[in-house]
N, C-alpha and C positions, 0 to 999 in steps of 0.2 A: 117470335114470329119472323122477324127479319132474318135471323140466322137460318131458319128453316127455308125461307124463300130463296136466300142466297145459295144455299146448298142445292136446292131443287133446280135452280137455274144453271148452276155449274154442272150438275149431272146431265141436264138436257143438252147443254153445249157439248159436253164430252161425247154423248151418244150421237149427236148431229155431226160432229167433226170426225168421228170414227167411221171411215168408209170401208166397204168391202173391197177386196182385191179384185181387180178386173183381169180376167184371164186372157192371155194372148191366144190367137188362133194358130193351130187347132187347139181347142180346149183339151185339158187332160182327160183321158178316158182309158178304159182297158185296152182299146185298140191303138191308142195314141198316148202312152204314158210319158210323163216327164222323166228324162234320164239324167240322173245327177250323180256325180262322182266327187267324193271327198277324200283328200289325202290326210293321213296321220303321219307326221314326221318327228314329232317330239314325244318323249317317253314319260313325261311327268303326268300325274293323275289329272291335274286341272286341264291340260291340253287334250288328253284322251277323252275325258268325260265331256268336254265342251263339244267335240266333234260328234260323239255318240248322241248327245242330247240334241244337237242341231239336226242330225239325220232323223232322229225320232220325231222332232217337231215338224220337219218337212213331210214325213210320212203321215203324221196325224192330219196335217192341213189338207193334203191332196187325197188322202185315203190310200191304203196299201195297194189297192188294185189299180190306182191311177199314176203310180210312180215306180220307177226302178232306181234303186240306190246301190252304188258300189262304194266301198271304203277300201282304199289302197294304203297299206301300211309298209313303210320303209324307213330306213335309218333307225333312230331310237324309237320311232312309232311302232316298230315290230312288236314291242312289249305288249301292245294291245291284244295280240293274237296268241299269247303264251298260255297254255293250260295252267301253269303255275301261278298266274295272276288271278286268283279266285274271284275277287270282287268284279274285276273288269270282265272276266270270262262269262259271268252271269249276264251282264249287259249285252255282250256280243251274242251269246246264244239266244237271248230274248229277241234281238233284232233279226237274227237268222230265221226265227220262226215266221217272220214276215217277208222272207225271201231277200233280205238285204245281203248282198254279196260282200264277203270279206276276202281280200286278196293280199298275199304276202309277197314281198320282194325276195326272189331267190338270191340275188347278189348280196343283200343285207344278211340273209340267213347264212350264206357261205362265210361272209366276213366275220359274223358274230358266233359262228359255230353252232347254229341252231338247226336241229334236225326236224324233218317233217312231223315226227311223232311228238315233238314238243308243242306243236300247234293245236289249237282247238279244232275239233272235227269239222269237216266241210269247208275248211279254208282253202281257197285256190292258191297255188304257187305259180308265179310268173317269173320269167328270167329277170326282168328289171321293172320295178314299180314305176319309176319315172316314165319309162317308155309306154307302159300300160296307160298312164294318164294322157300321154300324147295321142295314142291310138284311140282312146275313148273320145277325146276331144274331136278328133278328125271324123269320128262316127256320129257326131252330133250331141254327145253327152255334155251337160253343163258342169263346169268345174267350179266348185265352191270351196273356199278356204275360210272357215269361220275364225 
């Protein structure tokens, strides 16, 4: 009986201590979505999947209609956007169905001899990924590096 009571008290404390996130004003909405940009610069599966999962978690929390997400891939992170990376491409296409933007760095593509046809459909190409991050920041986008 004591173990049961201890467990019950621990659960009650956990629920009590777990507070909801308090939104800053203006609260996220269709008219005022949170704008979040993630970079992917590393090409290993763990790093790529971590960013994709983080973006997915943010979208689930706010709701796809209340958030705009852009993922900018440059340096070794360009691997995220290659058609030939089948498992990763499935995750990218899934996020694209929720209007997550995927952006490729043209400088990286040129350096690594990647052609636009090598990329997953609907990926935007910009001149320089790092410059796109700067410009998004200046437009009020929130930069997150998980």
